[in-house]
N, C-alpha and C positions, 0 to 999 in steps of 0.2 A: 516672450518673441526671440527668435535669431534664425541666423543664416549657417543653414547646412551645407554639408559638402553635397556637391551634388555627383553620383559616377557616372565615372565615364566608358565607355564601350569597352568590352574585358573583361571587366568588373561583372564576375561569377554571378554576382548577386540581381544585375540587370535580366539574368535569363532563368530564372528561377518564378514560379510562379505564386501570386500572389496567396495570401488567407484571408477568408471573410471578417470581416470587423460585428463584432454582436453586440459592441454597448458604446455608448458615448461615456467614456473615463475620460481621465485630468491627463493622462500621458495621451489621449486621441486629439483631442482639444488643443493640447500642447503641440504636437506632432502635425495640424492643420496650420495650426496661425506659419509656424517654422514655412512650412512646403508655401504659403500664399507670398512669406516674408523672402523665400530664397527666389520662386520665380520669380519675382519684381526684378529683385536686385541683378537680374539672370541677363531679363528682359523678351520672359519667356510667355506664351498665351496658357503653357500648360504645364504642367511637374504631376509625377505619378511617386506613389510612398514610395519607391523601390527603385527611383532614383535619389534619392537620399538614401537610401539604405534602409530602407524598413520592409521588409513585405508583408503589409496591409492591405486589401483593395479601396484604396483611399486614391481620390484628383483630383486635384483643383486645375481651373481653368477660367481664361479673363478675356475674353477678346475683344471687347470692349478696347476703343481710344483713346483713351482717358485712367482705365485701371479701374472701373469703379463696379463693375458688375461682375465678381468671380463668384464662382460657382463651388461649390464642394460636394462632389455626390463619391458618395459611401458604397462600395459593395453594386457600381454599374453593373446594368447588363442591356444591352441594345437590343428591343424586342421587335424594330423595322426598320429595311433602309430600304433604299432604294435607288436610281437613276445614276450616273455616275460623274467623275471630274479626277482631271487629273491634274495635276500642278507641282509646284517644289514645296520640300519641305525639307526641316532643319527639325533638329532635335537637341537640348542642352546635354545631354550624355553622346554627341558627336561632335563634339565644337569645333567650329571653323568648314562642317561641312554642307551641303546640302542633295536635295537630288526627286528626282520626277517621281510620284507615288501618285497612281489612281486607288481612289474611293468611295466610299457611296457619296452621294452628292446630298441625301437627305438621309437621317435617321431621327429615329425614337428610340434614347436611355433611357430606364425606369431606374431610377439609385432611392437610395435614403440623402436628406442633407445632413448637415451639422447639429443637426435637433432627433436623428434619428427618425425622420419621418419622409415616407414614400411619396417621392415626387415625378414626374414625369416632365424632359425637355428636349424641344424637338430641334431640331440644327439644319440649317443648309448650310453651305457654301465650309466657310471658314472655318467657322461649331461644327460641322457633323465632323471636318477632318481632323480638328482639336479631338474630337470625341474620342472616333475611330482610333486616332495612332495614341492617345494614353492609356485607353481600355486595354491597346498591344502587350503595352507595356505591363500591365498589371499578369500578360497573360506569361510573361517574359519575352518581349518579341520586341525588334528594335526595327525602326524602320529600314534601315537599312537591307535588311534580308528581301524590300519587297520593291525597293527601287528597280526601277525601271533603262537600261540603259548603265554609266556609268557614274557614282560617286565625283561630287566635284567642290572643288574649294572657293571658300565661300572667299573674293575679292571685294574689299570696301575701296567702294567709287574714292577717289581721291577733288575734292574740293575749289 
């Protein structure tokens, strides 16, 4: 397992559409493990394969408070969404920035897991936001194109 370099906004790979995964190979398993390590190292809640330079439809998400509930979504598709939520979003590929984005508050996502078994994930709140944000990456879309108002600099509060 290794920490991979996260591609930053402006890198053309972030604007490309990812390809479906047709089989679970050793390389794909290694990619998933590396994506999880990279996401945790960067204190993120989600990471899509294009963010580490690989145009495959693979996403990892963990919105649990203690990092013990990672989800692997392969070839994910949102099959249902409703409601709205508006909130602040950031992205590991846009470091030091955040902005206000409106997304669906409830989604149902169909995907394959790391064993290529179909699963359905239902999410609300932060999980719904993370699913939509990461699936956008698979389509070459960065959240900054959806920001309402201006993109702001993150300001760390001194203790």
